N, C-alpha and C positions, 0 to 999 in steps of 0.2 A: 276305689272305681270310680268315675265320676259319672252320674245318671244324667240323661238329656234334659230332666228338669232342672239341671244344677250349672246346666249351663249357661254362661253369661253372655245370651244373645245380641250381636251387635245385626240389628236387622237393614242396616245399607249393604251386607256382605253376605255373599252366598253361602249356603253352609257346604260341607263337604257331604259326601254319600254316608262317610262313617256318621256323623254326626245328624243325618235326616231323621225325621220319623217314622216310624214303621208302617204306616198306614193300613190297609186292610183288603181283602181280597174282592170285596162285594164293592159294585159302582154302586153312586146316588141313585134313588129311585127318581125320576123325573115324570114331569108329564106328558103324554101323548102328545096332545095337540100344543103348537105357537099358541100363546093367551092373545096375539093380534092377529097373525095371520092365518089362524086356523089349519095352517100347513103341518105335515108330523115334524115332531122334534128329532125324531132317530132314525127317522126315514122310513120304507124306502118312499123316493120321490116320483112322481107322476112323469115328470118332465126333464129334460136333458140338465143337468147340473154339475158344476164343480163346489169344492170348499175352498173357504180360505181360513186361515188363523190368523187373528192381530190380538197385540197386549198394547194399551195405550191408556193405563191409567185405570182407575177404577172401573169396573166392567159394565155397571148398569146404564152411563150417560153413553158410551161407547157401542153398546149394544145397542141402545134405542136410535141411535144415527144408522147405524148402517139398516136394520129394519125396516126405516121412513124412505131408503132408497127404492126406487124402481128397479126392478130385476133381481132383488133379493127374495128368494122363496123364504127362507126361515132361517132363524139366528138362535144361538144358545149360549152361555156363559160359562166358564169351566177354568179347569187349573191346568198348565202344560211349562215343561221346561225345569220340572225339578225330577227329584229321585221318589219323593212317598206316592206311593199309589192309593188312589182311590182317598185323597185327602178331604177332610172337612175344611170350611172357611174358618174355625177358630185354627187348626192346625197351619194354615196357609197366614195367619196373620201372626202367630210364632216368630216367623222367620226362617223354621226349620224344616221346611220341606222344599224348597230350592224354586215352586212354584210360580209365576206370573198369572195374572188374573188376564185372561183371553176370552176373545169373543171367536165363536165359531159360525162363518158368515157361509149358509147354502144360495149359491146365485147361478141364475141362467146366464152364461156367458153370450147368449144370441141378445141379450138387452143389455147386459150390463157388464162390461171389461175387467177383467183382473187389474189393468193398470187404470179405471179409473175409481177402483176400489183402493187401489195404492195411493193416488191422488187425495182422495177424502182421509185414508190413516195418516199421511204427512200433516195435512192441516187441520185437525180435528185436535191436535196436540202436542207436547214441546217435547220434539224426540232426542234434546241434547240434555236432558236432567240426571243422566245415571238413575242410579236406584231409588227414582222417585216421581211425582206428578203434580205439579204446584203442592197442595198444602199434605198432599198422600205421601207419605215417605216410607219406603221398605222396598226390598227387592222384589217384593210382588205386584209392584206399581213401575216396571221396568218397561222401555220401551220394547217390543217387539213384533218380529214378522217371523212366521214358522210357516215356510210354503209345502204344499202338498204335493209339488211336480217340479222335478227340473225347471219347466218353461216359467213357473211362478219363480224360482229362486231367481234366474237370473233377470226376469223381470224388475223385481223386489229390489236387487244389488244395484241394477242400472237406475231405477228410480232414486235411489240415495244418494247417487253422485249428484245427480240432475238437480235434486232439492239441497246438497251439500253446498252448492257453486248458489244457489237464491241466498241460502241461510248467509252465508259468508258476507255477499252483496249486501246485505240486511245487517251485516255486523253482528249477526248472534254466534253461538258457538260450535260446535264438532258434535256431529251426531253420536250418539250412544248406543243406537237403536239395535239388539242382536235381531242376525237375519240367519237361518238357518233352516235347513229340511225340517219338516214338522216330526216333533214327538209323540208320545201318547199323549190325547187330548181328555182329561177328565171331568166329568159333567159337574157343576157347580149344585149345590142343594135347589130342590127347587122353588123355594122362596126365592131365590137369585134368579131365576128365571122369568124375562122378561118385567124385571122389578118396577122400571118406570110405567108401564103401561098399568102395573096394581096399584103403583103411589106417585102418582102424577106430581107430588109437592118434594118427593123424593131428592136426595143429593144426585147429582149430576156430576160436575169435576170435570165436564170436555172445556177445555180451552186451547186455543193452538196460537202461534207465533204471530199470526197475522202475515205468514211472509206464503205465496200463492205456491205453489208446486205446478212445473207447466209442463207436465205429463198429460 
């Protein structure tokens, strides 16, 4: 019998369900309030809001960029798209959960549209790199859009075509972004939430292609 700890892990290859770590039933304990906006991290929210989920490499810098956007009420970082329930950061880093590091964006559609958030997403990172983002290598850093409703899913797929055309004009590669219906979002540990507000000199990792997304 081969134990999971004995599996030689290729962090550029997603694990199978059978290879994935078992995880746990209990979710992470997170603060009640957003460190920057003082809004609820878990809800309920006083205004009419919608939710978006994006993965574009290390979630620290990505979250900061989204919480700075006007119309964004709250943000949280977490893990999605894998098999392991309620994983720890260390488990995600092992390559044996299948999750991507993602940002949950809570926004007011009356103040910022989903299309504007998609524009930010495409321009903030390089979506052609597969299982990496810059020097961050592994499946947890892959580019993902997880749509929370059918309208978002259609908009995301349409925006991919538009941005791919611009990337091609600029001599860039093919988009590898995973676009799908939103799976379960698991909150990351409390210290990861709004990390760069608490640690302003911390690692960011955000860097795009220099190509503008015309949406």
